[in-house]
N, C-alpha and C positions, 0 to 999 in steps of 0.2 A: 504493500500500500504506500502511496505517496506521502511524504512528510510535509507537503505544502500546507500552509494555513489557508483559510478562506480568503484572507486578504491577498495572498499570493495568487490564488486562482482568479480572483476578481481583477487584479491588475493585469495579469496575463491575457485574460479574455478581452478586457478593454483595449489593451495595446493592439491585439490582433484585429479587433473590429475597426479601430481607427486607421490602421495601416491598409487594410483591404478596401475600406470605403473610399479612400483617396485614390487608390490605384485602379480599381475596376468599376467605379461609379459610372463613367461614360458608357460602358457596355450595358449597364442596367437601364440607363436612360433610353438607349436605342431599343432595348427589349420592350420597355413600357410603350414607346411610340409605335412599335410594330404591332403590339397586341391591342392597341387602342381601337375602339369601334369606329373612330374617325380617321384611321390611318390613310385610307384611299383619298379622302377629301383634303386632308391637311398636308400630306407628305408625298403625294404623287401628282405629277402634272397631267394635263389632259392627253398628252401624247404617250403616257405610260412611264416616262422617266421619273427618277427620284428627285424630289424637291430638295434644294440645298438646306432648307430649314430643318430637315431631319437631323442634320449633323451640327446644328448650332445650339449653343447653350447646353452642352452635354453635362455640365456640373450644376445645373439649376436644381435647387432644393437640397444640395449636399449638406448645408449647415444644419438643418433640422435633423436629418438622419444621423449625422455624426454625434450630435448632442445626446440623442436618445439611444443610439446603438451601443454607446459605451456602457451605460448602466444595464441595458437589457442583455448584452452579451455577458457582462459580469454575473448577472443573475442566472443566466442560462448555465454557465459552466460551474458555478457554485452549486446549483441544484443538481446538475448532472453528476458531478463527481461525488457529491454526498450520497445520492441515491445508488450510484453504481457500486460503491463500496458498502453502503448500508444494506442493500438487498443481499449481498453476498454474506454479510455477517448475520443476517436473520436465520440462515440455515446452519444449524450446529454441525460440527464435524461428525462423520460417520452416520449422518442422518439418511433416512430412506427418501427424504424429499430431495428432488433434483430440479434445480432451476438452470435451464440452458443459458449459456452466456449471451447468445443473440437476443433472447427474451429479456434478460436483465438490461442490456444496452438499449433495447427498444423502449422498455418501460421508463427507464431513466431519462432518455433523450426526449420522449414524448411528454413526460411531466414537466421537464425543464422548458420545453418549447411553449407549453401553455402559460407558464410564468413569464417567459420572455415576450410572448405575443401581447400580453396585457399591457406591457410597458411600451412596446414598439408600434402598436397599431396607429395612434395619432400621428406619429412622425411618418409612418408609411403612407397614410392618406395625404398628408401635406406634401411629401416628396413626390408622389406619383402625379398629383395635380400640378405641382410646380414644374415637373418635367414636361408637361404638355403646354405650358405658356409660351407665347411668342417670345423669341430671344430679343434682347435689346432693351427691355424695360429698365428704367432707372432704379426702381425700387428693388429691394430684395424679393426674389420670387417667392420665398417661403412666407415672408410677411404679407406679400400680395395675396397669397392664398389664404393665410390665416385671417386676414381682414374679413373675408366672406363667411367665416365660421363664428364670428362674434355673437351673432344672434342664435346660432344653433351649435354650441360647442359639443353637444352630445354626438353630433354627426362625425366628429373626429374618431369616434370608436366604431363607426360603421365599417364593416369589413373585418371585424375581429374574428367572426366565425369563419369567413372565407380565408383569412390569413392562417388561422389555426388549422382549417381543413386542408390547406396546402402544405403547411409546415409539418404537421403531424405525420402524414405518410412519408414525406420527404426525409425527415429525421429518422423515422422508424426503418426506412430502407437504407439510408446512408450510414448511420452509426454502427449497426451490426456489421455491415460490409466493411466499413472503415476499420473497426477494431480487429476484424478477422484478417484483413489484408495487412494491417500494421504488424500483427503477431507473426504472420507468414514471412514478411520481409525482414523482420527483426531476427527470426530464427535463421534465415538464409545468411544474413550478414554475420550473425554470431558464428555460424559454421565456417565461414570464410576466414574469420579471425581466430580460428583454432579453439573455439569454445569460450572465448572471452566475451564478457558482457558488453553490449553496445551502450556506452555511457557518455559518448561525446555529444555535446549540445547540438552542434550543427548537423551531425550525422543523424541524430534522432529526429531533428526538425525536417531534414531532407526526406527520410523514410515516411514520416508522418504526412508531409505535403504530397508525396506520390500516392500514398494510400487514400488520402482524402480526395485528391483530384479524380482518381478512378471511380471511387464510390459516389462522389458528388455528381459527376457527369451522368452516370446511369440513372440515379435517383431523380435528377432534374428532368431528363428526357421523359421519364415515365409520368411525372407529376405535372407536366406542362399544361394539360387541359384545365386542371384546377387552378393553376397560376393565371391562365388567360381569364377565367371567370373572376378570380380575385381582382385582377387588374381592372376589369370592366366595372365591378361593384365599387371599388375605391374611387375610380374616376367619376362615377355617377354621383358619389357623395359630394363632390365639389363642383361638377359641371351639370349633372342631371341629363336625362335623355327623355323626360316626359314633357308634355306640353309642346307648343308650336316651335318648330326649328327656326333658327335664325342663321345668319351668315357665320359659319364657323371660322372664317378667316378674318373676323373683326378683331378689334383690340382685345388684349388678354383679359382686361377687367370686365368688359362686356361679355366675353365668352363665359366667364365664371358667373356673372350675375344672371345670365339667361337661365341657368339651371341650378341655382343654389339649393333648390328644394331636394334635388336628388330623386331617387326612386325607391320604392319599397319592394322591388323584385327580389326573390330568393335566388340562391345560387343555381338551383335546378331550372328556374325560369330563364335565367341568363344563358345557361348552357343549352337549353332547348332552342332559344332564339339564334344562338351562334350556329348550331347544327342546321337549323332551317335555312338560314341566310348564307352560310359559308361552307357547310358540310364539315366532315371530320377534319379536313385540312385547316379549317378555321380554329379548331380547338388546339391544334398543334402549331399555331403560328408562333414563330420565334423559337421553336424547340431547339434548333441547331445552335442558334446564338446563345440561348439560355444554358445549354449543355456545356458549351465552350466557356462561357462566362463563369458558370458554377465550378467547372473544373479548375479554372485559374483561381477563382475566389476562395473555394474550399481549401485548395492546396495552400494558398497563402495564409488563410484564416487559421486553420488548425496547425499548420507548420509554425506560424508565429506564436500561436498559443502554446504549443508543446515546447518550443525553444525558450519562450519566456518563463514558462512554468519550471522547467528544469534549471534555468539560470538562477531563478530566485531560490530554488531548493538547494542548489550547490552553494550559493552565497550564504544561506542560512546554516548549512552544515559546517562550512568553513568557520563561520563566526562561533558556532557552538564548540567546535574542536579547539579553537584558539582560546576561548574562555576556560575550557577544561584544562588545557595545558598550563595555564597560569595559576591554577589552584594547586597548593601544596598539601600533602598528607601530614597533618599536624598530630595524628594519633601516635606516631612513633617518637615524637620529640619529648624528651624528659627535661623537666625544669627543676633545678636544685637538687637532683639526686645523682650521687656518684661523681666521679671525676669528669671533667670536660676536656676537650682537646686543647683549649687555651691554657688549662692548668698544667698540661704535660709539656707544652712547647715553650711557654713564656717562663723565663728564669727570674729569680729574684733580682732586684736592683742592688746596687752597691751599698746603699744606706741600710738595706734590710739585713745584710750579712753582719753588720755590726751588731 
């Protein structure tokens, strides 16, 4: 079991989230725009070519997601690590009860995801609506979107069910596969080193990143339909798709005001509409981009987390060892009993001989 404290795990998760959000956020913006119900109208020209606006403002909304992702990621990993080891400890040694490792990892990651989603949902709604604004606005895109939720702040939590419905199967697929692949690669690396343990920070981070990338890309592809539905619901919370349609290429503030009411459609209703209008292909829109983005993001995310966690663990162990080496064993020191070394070595002075 790891000797990390909850604070170590929290800092490692927050550092990983901050790093990944900065590096792969543009790909997430492209994915959101591809999955939008207004993709054809906003980002394709009449001749079928891509509009340049698709690639503008790729960091719109990054501020809100970074601020919230840091605590949500810390909460996720703290819950995940606690449950992963806690569930193992529930089963006593030599017990007839058997809990498979994949089941433990799935339950731990699923519960951690529910905690994380409760914190993350408002920022996710702000982020995805900010990603759809026209680039070039003078104001912060996150503040521009937030301004339209002042009268309906509860709408910031619209999409929690959709977010959890996407993330639960994703993490339930990813983490058991990730833990299994990491164990497999660790054993292979250990055999190549002649049985020595793999304890290098960068080496462990590299193996973790490779395992997470493979597991994440597969889970992302499978769960793309739920992600498309989630994107549509969250965009509807800020833009709405009920009522009379207006010019979608108008100013960003008008675009938000047109549909600030949002819709009350369920995820099944949204999925049914996508199937009817776009077919199965519509449910898998952006699947390749999402798989590539998740492979890079998961690899960096869990790789940074693992590297940061073991760095903090090593630093803590070195500090403890240093403190222990400075402590003396005073139990064997005798005070005032018998002769001392000073009495044997030091001779009497000349005036004492008199």
